[in-house]
C-alpha positions, 0 to 999 in steps of 0.5 A: 260432508259434515251432517247438520246439527239440530239444536233442540230442547229436551222436550223437543227431542221427546216430541220428535221421538214420539212422532218417530214412534207414531209414524213407524208403529201406526201410520206406516202400517195403516198406509200398507193396509190402504195400499193392500185394499187399493190393489183389490180394486183391480187395474193400478193404472187407473186406481186413484185410491192406490195412487193416493196411498202410495203417495202418502207411503212416500211422505210417511217414508220421507219424514221417517228419514228426516226425523231420524236424521234430526234425532241422530244429529240432535244437540240438546240445548244447555243454558246452565252456563249462560248469563241469567238476563241474556237471550240464548237458545232455549230461553224465552224472552219478552220485548216490546215494540217501540215507541209503545208496542205491546209485549210479545213473548217467544221461546228461541228454539231450533229449527227442527222444534220451531212453532210460531203459532205456539210461541216458539221461534227458530233460532235462524229466524230474523227476530231471533237472530237479532235478539241472541246475545242481547240482554234485558233493557237493550234496544235492538233493531230487527229486520224482518221481511215486513220491515224493520222494528225497534224493540226493548227486551223486558225479560228473559227466562 
């Protein structure tokens, strides 16, 4: 079985490395301490603090495993060979919805670092899929769960 590759920017990889460090050196220790304290409350079968701490521990350990896997299989995005006016992974793109929409700007990143609220969309999203490989000035039809929209690419950087 082949491991999934996680394309990401260098900034995204550093962010994941910082998260992993925080999880291992701070969060893991905090939850272990919470479990110790909760054990002191007596009967574990009716101890909600203990159950809560164990659930949090399971979440933290799961996230550590996920982040380690992402970092182990990370592929840093290299745009050095991409054309300057072409939408590609790791680049930002500005487009306007036609006929008279306002400009929207997104950076296309790997799924591991996607954050739509910060303008970073996954390369697997319908918008990114439709835009990848297109050039400034091209009109593109994008099929989204909310319906179809026609856009024109105005800038790639």
